[in-house]
Each structure stands twice: as structure tokens, then as C-alpha cells.
C-alpha positions in Angstrom: 40.8 329.1 46.2 41.6 327.1 49.4 45.0 325.5 48.1 48.1 324.0 50.1 48.5 322.6 53.3 46.1 321.9 55.9 48.8 322.2 58.8 51.9 323.7 58.1 54.8 324.8 60.7 58.6 324.8 61.1 60.8 323.7 63.9 64.3 324.4 63.0 65.1 323.6 59.7 62.2 320.9 59.4 58.9 321.8 57.8 56.0 319.3 58.9 52.5 319.4 57.3 49.5 317.2 56.2 48.3 317.7 52.6 44.6 318.9 52.5 42.5 321.1 50.2 40.7 323.8 52.7 41.2 325.0 56.1 37.5 325.2 57.2 35.9 326.6 60.2 34.2 324.5 62.8 30.7 326.4 63.1 29.1 326.6 66.5 25.8 327.7 65.6 23.3 327.7 62.3 23.7 331.0 60.5 22.6 332.9 57.5 25.9 335.0 56.7 28.5 333.7 54.7 30.9 331.6 56.6 34.8 332.7 56.9 37.2 330.3 55.0 41.0 330.5 55.6 44.0 328.9 54.2 45.8 326.4 56.5 47.6 328.1 59.0 51.1 329.2 58.2 53.0 328.9 61.7 56.2 330.5 62.3 58.9 329.0 64.7 62.1 329.1 63.5 63.9 332.2 64.3 61.6 333.2 67.4 63.3 332.8 71.0 62.1 329.6 72.6 60.4 330.1 76.0 60.4 333.9 75.2 56.2 334.3 75.3 55.6 336.4 71.9 52.9 338.7 73.3 52.4 342.3 71.5 52.2 341.9 67.8 51.9 345.0 65.3 51.9 345.2 61.3 53.2 348.0 59.2 55.4 348.4 56.1 58.7 349.2 57.7 60.6 348.9 54.5 58.2 350.5 52.1 58.3 347.4 49.8 54.6 347.5 49.6 53.8 344.5 52.0 53.1 344.7 55.8 55.8 343.5 58.1 55.1 342.2 61.6 56.8 343.1 65.0 56.9 340.7 68.0 57.4 341.9 71.5 58.3 339.1 73.9 56.8 338.8 77.5 59.6 336.7 79.1 62.8 338.1 77.5 63.8 341.6 76.6 63.6 341.6 73.0 61.5 342.9 70.2 61.9 341.0 66.8 60.5 341.9 63.2 59.2 339.4 60.6 59.8 340.9 57.1 57.2 339.8 54.5 58.3 338.4 51.5 54.9 339.0 49.7 55.0 335.2 48.6 52.1 333.3 50.8 51.6 330.5 48.2 52.3 327.2 50.0 54.9 326.0 50.8 56.5 329.7 50.8 56.8 330.8 54.3 55.8 334.5 53.8 58.0 335.9 56.8 61.8 336.0 56.9 63.6 336.9 60.1 66.7 339.7 60.0 69.8 338.6 61.7 70.3 341.8 63.2 67.1 341.2 65.4 66.4 341.3 68.4 66.2 345.0 69.1 65.8 346.4 73.1 68.1 343.8 74.9 67.9 344.0 78.6 67.2 347.3 78.9 66.8 347.0 83.1 70.4 345.6 83.1 69.4 342.8 85.3 69.7 339.9 83.0 66.9 337.3 81.5 63.3 337.8 82.2 63.2 341.5 83.4 61.7 343.9 81.0 58.6 342.1 80.2 57.6 343.9 76.9 53.8 343.6 76.2 53.0 345.9 73.4 54.6 347.2 70.1 53.4 349.8 67.7 54.5 351.4 64.4 54.3 354.8 64.1 55.8 358.3 62.3 57.4 359.6 65.3 60.6 361.9 64.8 62.4 362.9 67.7 65.3 365.6 68.6 63.6 368.2 66.3 63.6 365.9 63.3 60.7 365.6 61.1 58.7 362.5 60.6 59.9 360.8 57.3 58.2 358.2 55.1 59.4 355.2 57.4 57.6 354.0 60.2 59.3 353.9 63.5 58.7 351.3 66.3 57.1 352.1 69.6 57.4 349.6 72.3 56.1 349.4 76.0 57.6 347.6 79.1 55.6 346.7 82.1 58.0 345.4 84.5 61.0 348.2 83.8 58.2 350.6 83.4 59.6 352.3 80.1 58.2 353.4 76.9 60.9 352.9 74.1 61.3 354.7 70.5 63.4 353.3 67.8 63.8 355.4 64.6 63.6 353.6 61.3 66.9 354.1 59.6 65.3 354.3 56.2 66.4 350.5 55.4 63.5 348.9 57.6 65.9 348.5 60.4 66.0 350.4 63.8 68.6 352.8 65.6 69.4 352.6 69.4 66.0 353.1 71.1 65.4 356.3 73.2 63.7 355.5 76.4 60.9 357.5 78.3 59.7 356.7 81.7 55.8 356.9 82.7 54.3 357.6 86.2 51.9 354.6 85.7 52.9 351.3 87.2 51.9 348.5 86.4 51.2 349.1 82.6 50.3 346.8 79.8 48.9 348.4 76.9 49.5 351.5 74.5 47.9 353.2 71.4 49.5 355.9 69.1 47.3 358.7 67.2 47.8 362.2 66.5 45.3 363.1 69.4 45.9 367.0 69.2 46.0 367.0 65.4 49.5 368.9 65.6 51.0 366.6 63.0 53.0 364.7 65.5 52.1 361.3 66.7 51.3 361.0 70.4 51.2 358.0 72.7 48.7 356.9 75.1 49.6 354.5 77.9 46.8 352.9 80.2 47.8 351.4 83.5 47.2 352.0 87.5 48.1 355.1 89.1 50.1 354.4 91.6 48.8 356.0 95.0 47.0 354.8 98.1 43.9 354.8 95.8 44.8 352.6 93.3 43.0 354.1 90.2 43.0 353.3 86.8 44.7 356.1 84.6 46.0 356.8 81.3 49.1 358.9 80.4 49.4 360.6 77.5 53.0 361.4 76.1 52.0 364.3 73.9 54.7 364.9 71.0 55.3 369.0 70.7 55.2 370.5 67.6 58.9 371.0 67.4 59.3 367.0 67.7 62.0 367.6 70.3 60.5 365.4 73.0 57.4 364.2 74.5 55.4 365.9 77.3 53.5 363.6 79.5 50.0 364.3 81.1 48.1 362.0 83.6 44.5 361.5 83.3 43.0 359.8 86.2 39.5 358.2 86.7 39.1 359.5 90.0 35.7 357.8 90.8 36.9 354.3 90.1 39.0 354.1 93.6 40.4 350.5 94.3 40.0 349.5 90.7 43.4 349.9 89.3 43.5 348.9 85.8 44.6 345.7 83.8 43.2 345.6 80.5 43.6 346.9 76.9 43.2 350.6 75.1 42.0 351.8 72.0 41.5 354.9 70.3 38.7 356.0 68.0 37.0 359.1 66.4 33.4 359.4 67.9 31.0 361.1 65.4 29.6 363.3 67.8 30.4 364.7 71.2 28.2 365.8 74.0 27.4 369.6 73.4 28.3 370.0 70.2 31.2 372.3 70.0 34.0 373.2 67.5 33.4 371.0 64.3 37.2 370.1 64.6 36.4 368.1 67.7 34.4 365.6 65.6 37.8 364.3 64.3 39.9 364.2 67.5 40.6 360.5 68.1 39.1 359.4 71.7 40.2 356.5 74.0 38.2 353.5 75.0 39.6 351.0 77.6 38.7 348.1 79.4 39.4 347.3 83.2 39.7 343.7 84.5 39.4 344.5 87.8 35.8 345.8 87.8 32.9 345.5 85.4 33.0 348.5 83.6 34.7 350.2 80.5 36.0 353.6 80.4 36.0 356.2 77.7 38.0 359.3 77.1 36.2 361.9 74.9 38.7 364.2 73.3 37.8 367.9 74.1 40.7 369.3 72.1 43.3 371.4 74.0 44.8 368.2 75.4 41.5 367.7 77.4 39.6 364.7 77.8 36.0 364.0 79.5 36.5 360.4 81.4 33.3 358.4 81.4 32.9 355.0 82.7 30.0 352.6 81.5 28.6 349.0 83.1 29.9 346.1 81.3 31.8 342.8 82.7 35.1 342.4 83.9 37.3 342.3 80.5 40.5 342.8 78.8 40.6 342.9 75.2 38.8 345.9 73.5 38.1 346.8 70.1 36.2 349.9 68.4 34.4 349.8 65.3 30.9 350.7 63.6 29.3 347.1 64.4 25.7 348.0 64.3 24.1 349.6 61.3 25.4 353.0 60.8 28.6 354.8 61.1 28.8 355.3 64.7 31.4 353.6 66.9 30.3 350.4 69.3 32.4 348.6 71.5 33.7 344.9 71.6 35.4 343.4 74.5 36.5 339.8 76.0 35.6 338.6 79.2 38.8 337.0 80.3 37.7 333.9 82.4 37.2 330.5 82.8 33.9 328.5 81.2 31.2 329.3 81.5 32.3 333.0 81.6 34.7 333.0 78.7 32.4 335.5 76.5 32.8 338.0 73.9 30.3 341.1 74.5 29.6 344.3 72.7 28.3 347.7 73.7 26.2 349.6 71.6 27.3 353.0 70.9 24.8 356.0 70.6 27.0 358.3 68.6 27.3 361.0 71.5 29.7 358.8 73.5 27.5 356.9 75.4 27.5 352.9 75.2 25.1 350.1 76.6 26.1 346.4 77.3 23.8 344.3 74.8 22.6 340.7 75.1 23.4 337.8 74.4 26.9 337.0 75.4 29.0 335.1 72.5 30.8 331.9 73.8 34.3 331.9 72.5 34.4 328.2 72.3 37.4 327.8 74.1 38.1 329.5 77.7 40.0 332.5 78.4 39.5 335.0 75.4 42.2 337.7 75.4 42.9 339.8 72.1 40.1 341.0 69.7 40.2 342.8 66.8 37.5 344.1 64.2 37.4 344.0 60.5 35.8 342.1 57.3 36.7 338.8 57.1 34.0 336.9 55.3 32.3 337.4 52.0 28.6 338.4 51.0 28.2 341.6 53.2 30.0 344.7 54.1 29.6 344.2 57.8 32.4 344.1 60.2 33.3 340.9 62.1 35.4 340.0 65.1 38.3 337.8 65.6 39.4 336.6 69.2 42.0 334.8 70.7 41.3 332.1 73.1 44.2 331.2 75.4 42.2 327.9 76.5 42.6 326.6 80.0 46.3 325.2 79.4 45.2 321.8 80.7 42.3 320.0 79.0 41.0 322.7 76.3 43.8 324.4 74.3 43.6 328.0 72.6 42.4 328.9 69.1 40.9 331.6 67.2 37.1 332.5 67.2 35.6 334.6 64.3 32.2 336.4 64.8 30.6 337.0 61.8 28.3 340.0 61.8 24.5 339.1 61.1 23.4 342.7 61.0 20.6 342.0 63.7 21.2 343.9 66.4 19.2 341.6 68.4 21.6 339.0 67.9 24.7 340.3 66.3 26.9 337.6 65.9 27.5 333.8 64.9 30.8 332.1 65.7 33.3 329.7 64.0 36.4 328.2 65.4 39.7 327.9 63.6 42.9 326.3 64.8 46.2 327.9 64.7 48.1 325.1 63.7 50.3 324.2 66.7 50.0 321.8 69.5 48.8 323.1 72.8 48.8 326.9 71.8 47.8 329.8 73.9 47.0 332.8 71.6 47.3 335.8 73.4 46.8 338.7 70.8 45.2 338.7 67.4 45.5 341.1 64.8 43.9 341.6 61.4 46.1 342.8 58.3 46.1 342.0 54.4 49.5 340.4 54.4 49.2 339.0 51.0 47.9 342.3 49.4 44.8 340.5 48.0 42.3 343.3 49.6 41.0 340.6 52.1 42.0 340.7 55.8 44.0 338.0 57.2 44.3 336.8 60.9 47.7 336.9 62.9 48.2 335.3 66.4 51.0 335.4 68.8 51.1 332.1 70.7 52.7 330.9 73.9 52.9 327.4 75.0 50.8 326.0 77.1 52.4 324.3 80.3 54.5 321.2 79.8 53.3 321.4 76.2 56.9 321.7 74.5 58.5 324.6 72.7 55.5 326.0 70.7 56.1 329.7 71.0 55.1 330.9 67.5 53.2 333.3 65.2 50.6 331.9 63.2 49.1 333.2 60.3 45.8 332.2 58.6 45.6 333.9 55.0 41.8 334.4 53.9 40.9 332.4 51.3 38.1 334.9 49.7 38.6 335.3 46.0 
């Protein structure tokens, strides 16, 4: 049922809103699939650092109360904040509360404001210094400016101890994923960036966590054939169902890695061979930033969805069909994101009436005449024309949504949409986190 506020956001201690019944999508094409419907966007400003540019976001139950909490990494200040989920998303309840002990990771570079430029945050069961990972999620943070990987261990109350720092060889870097890539029971961290040499090649550095849990062992994987195309994009891991040449059955469940490259028209794949070895592949695509890996076409094989980060008319979401053997083919047609500069992307089930996976895309807009929003691309099940798009407001004036994340915040079994929003130039203090609660019954 759609109830509550049409638009609702907090500025300081004031809550503003316009009463309405249901927050509906703005369709951009005729379609057979059921349209997605969300509650009015809940926007969180009070407690965020103004002008800080919230960027990376992650969801996880860090206090083990059964509700997913959210971490926010700021790009323009040296901080991460935690939004604790209250479990109550019935308007006018806010759903999130801020911890007065936040933020974490303040001014690691020692150079004052606007230095570390945190770009990515993740939750994972880590355990360091010989400790065994416990039932509480720890915090993993990436800084592109200072060039560090930070790990904060959960103290068992949903708060984090002083971080430990690790320094990758890559620079610059912007994205990370966490997974047990070698299946040793310990979480590893993969970071993507440019291999800083005269050839400027894209590379991934994996921080392997040893079985003892004492430390990480870094190892570099360089795409040698991509000289002059140093990386600027996103990364995600996935489990490919079949690997070239067959091989050990265990290899079929080893997480692989997919990454975009905004400096050339290719996507890169790292097929996990086991024994900390990857087979590196590249496929024709478009210059892109965001990437999501999911079985989008019929069957269980993995496909890729990417965002073409550019101005209109080149603001597109594209998908690459997977073969099931680690090969990918760019498919037509492209899908217009409605607003310019699509950025973050995530895949999951967002509408009713079928079981196909859909896409959510954060569109930044041009910051001048066209402001940002979120596009939901509903899966039609027809590979010849796989998606139909709907646009959603994120509830604040002049937003620039950067990242989008799908998570079930209200525990109703349906995925909700979370975006990190920076302000358009001269638009006012609208740095915020928006939540669109899925209105499926």
C-alpha cells in the first residue's frame, strides 16, 4: 500500500512535506511488465556533514538487530558516518538515526579538510592480527587521495575500533569489492585503479587475507594489453557458472571480478583460476563507470550492466550478454537514462508480477538545467529489447545522485532504493541520502 508523504526531507530540526497518496513512476515507454511503485522518498540531511559530498554507500546489519544499517563515505571530508536503521519506516518515522560518536576515519592524511577523498565503503567479516572473524560486520574504507585501505573492527556493539591502514600500490584508485576469492574462509579485498608506471595500464590489486588472519598479502594483476588506458571506473565480483577449459569443480564457485573502464570502450573480466591466479580478459563495450553483475537474460548465467557516463545524447545504460563461459557481448539497443550522466548501478528484483532482475541507475544530471534522479529499468524478459525505463525523483531540490544501492531496509521481503546525493553547483546545502521504500504488498 502507498501511504504517507509525497515528498519528505529534514533540514536541521524541521521536517518538510507535501501530503500525498502514492509516489508513482514517470514512465518513458509503453511496456507489458508491471511498473515499479515506491513510497515517497525519505531524505536524510540532519546529521550529515554539509558540503561533504556523500559518495560510497554500503548496507549491512552491523549491530545484529535484524535491520540493515547504512555506511556513508564522504568524498570531500575525511569521514565515514553510520546510519542506524530503527526498523520503523512508516511515515512520518525517519527510519535512520545518526550516532553521536560518528564520524570515523577523520583526517588520516594529516593535511586538514578535503584531503583523504573517501570513495568506497563496504561491510565484511574481517578479523585481523590473528583474530577469528566474529558474527559482527567490520568496516572497510578506500581513500583515493591518500591512497589507503582502512579496516575498522566492529567492537560488538555496532561501533568500530580505531582503523588499521594498508597502502596499495595503485594510484589513483576509486573502487573496491570484498569476497573470499580463494575460499580459505577469510575475506579478501580487491581494489581497482591505474598501475602507476609510464604505460598507465588498468590493474587490480588484491589484498589476500591469510588463513592466520594476521595480515593482508597484496598481489597485483595488470591488464598489460591496455597501455594508455589507466582505469577510472567501478568493480564488482561475481560467480561465473562455467570456466574455459573445465578444470577443478571447485573452480566453478570461485568469485570472479568484473570492472569498467571510463578511458576506453571496454570492460575487463578476471576469471578466477584458483591458487590466487586470474585469467584477464577484455571485451568491447562503451566508455563506462558503473557496473553490476547479475543473470539478466534467461537462465542462470551472469550478464553485465554498465552505465555510459556522458552527457546527452550519450547518457545510456547498456548490458552485455554472458555466454556462461566467461565471454560477453554488447547488446542493442541502448537504454536512455532519462537524465544525463548515469553513474552508479545495481541489479535486483524491484517490480511485481515476475521473477526477473531489474536495474536501478543513479543519474547525476548536468547540474545546470537538468537535475538528477533514479531510473528503474524493468526487465521485460525479451533479450531483443530487455528493459523499459521509469524515472523517480529522490526528494530534494537540485540533486546529483552518485551511487545507488538496493537493500531491504524495512524487512518486508522487497528491495528498496538508497542513493547518495551531492548538491548541484550553487543549488544549496542538499547533500543527502535518499531512501525509496518499495511499495509492493
